[in-house]
N, C-alpha and C positions, 0 to 999 in steps of 0.2 A: 501453464504458467497461469497462477490466478492471483487476483487482487480484490480483497474487500475493501472498498472504499466507502469512507464515512465522511459526510460533510460535518465539519465541526466549527464551533466558535473559537475553541482553543484546544490543544492537545500537548501532551509531553511524554517523553519516555526517560525513565531513570535507570541506572544500573548502579548496584551497590549503594543506593541513597544519593547518587549524584545525577542531576539532570544533565543527559547527553545530547538531546534534541527536544526543541519546543517550538510551536507555531501558535499564531492566532488564527484567523479566519482562513479556512482553506479545507484541505482533504487530508485525512489520516489514511494511509495505504499500508494495509497489511499484505504483505507478498509471500506467497508460496511457490516454489520451484519443484517441478516434476522431473523425472528421468528423462522424458522425451522432450524437454524444453532445450532451446538454443538461443544464441544471441539474437536470432530473427525473432523469436518468441518475445524476448525483452523489448525488442524495439517496436513490435505491433502493439504490445500491451502499454507500453509507456506513451505511445500517440493516443492510444484509446483512453486511458487516464486523464491525459491533459486535456483532450477534446470533449470528453464525457460531459454533457450538459445537465447539471444537478444544481445550478444556483438559479434563483429567481430574477426574472426581468422586471421591467416597470409595471407588467401586468400580472405580477406574481406566479408567472409560469416558469417552470424549469427548462429555460432556454439558453442560460449562459454557462460557460465552462470556468474552470478555476483561473485560467489565463485572463479572462474577461472582466473578472471581479477583482482582480489584484491579489488573489489568494497565494497561500503556500502550501507545500506538501511535507508531510511528515512520513516517512517510508521506513516500516518496521519489518524485518523478517519474521514470518510466520508459518513454520513447516507444518503445523498442524492442519493448515488450510487444505493440504494436499491428502488428507487421511481418506482412506476408504472406510466409510461408516455403513455400508449396505447390510451388513450381515453382523450378528453377534452383539456383544455388549462391550467391546473394546475395539478402538480404532485400530486399522493396519496402516502402516506408513510405507509399505513396500512400493508404492509408486513415487514416493519422493526422491529428489535427486541426492546425491552423495553430499556430504558437507562441503567439499571442495568444489564441486560443480554449482551447488547452491549459492555458495559465497560469490563464486565468480558471476554468475547470472544476476544475482541481486546487486552486486557492484556495477555491473554493466547498466541495468535498470536506473539505478541511482544517477550514474555519470550522464545518461541520456536526458535525464530530468535536468541535471545540472547545467547542461549545454543549452538550456532555454533561458529565458529571463525569469523564470519562477523560482523564488526562494525554496530550498529543499533542505530539510533536516533529516537526520536518520537516527536509528537505534545502533546497537553494536550486534553484527551478526553472531548468532549462536549464544549470546549472553543470556543470562536471566534477567529479562526486563520487566519493569512494571509500567503500564501505559495508562495514563489518565487522560480523560477527554470529556468535552461536552459536546454530544452529538446535537447538530442543529437540525431540527424538525420532528423527529429523527429521520434522517435521510441516510440509507445504507443499501449499496449495490454490490452484488458479485459480479466481477469481470472475468472472462477466462478466454484465452487465446490458444 
């Protein structure tokens, strides 16, 4: 399971012109699910995302996590994150989870986040989504479990 996290000043996701999820200060999480992933993968990755220190402290060092800065999460499914791009000029998605498994693990990840005190918004799994954001920094990290 992979999460591309971006520290944002604000972010939103739209489906068919309608805003379905929107946050201010926090993390945009693009989430990709592979065939080998499980509920344990989602649990491990959700803990990592929530505790990853990407926000500045009083000394302007990245020592604070999203919880410590009262930020929010916007979680968007992103199957292209699990593409194999090692050879050729076209990505292979053979390592990606099936749509049913991907949706189940995406929803499990989101539910784990929602069990915390952190506000969490989402996109719509499998939909054609338009994501807008203002990356703060820019600060972007790829997390994988």
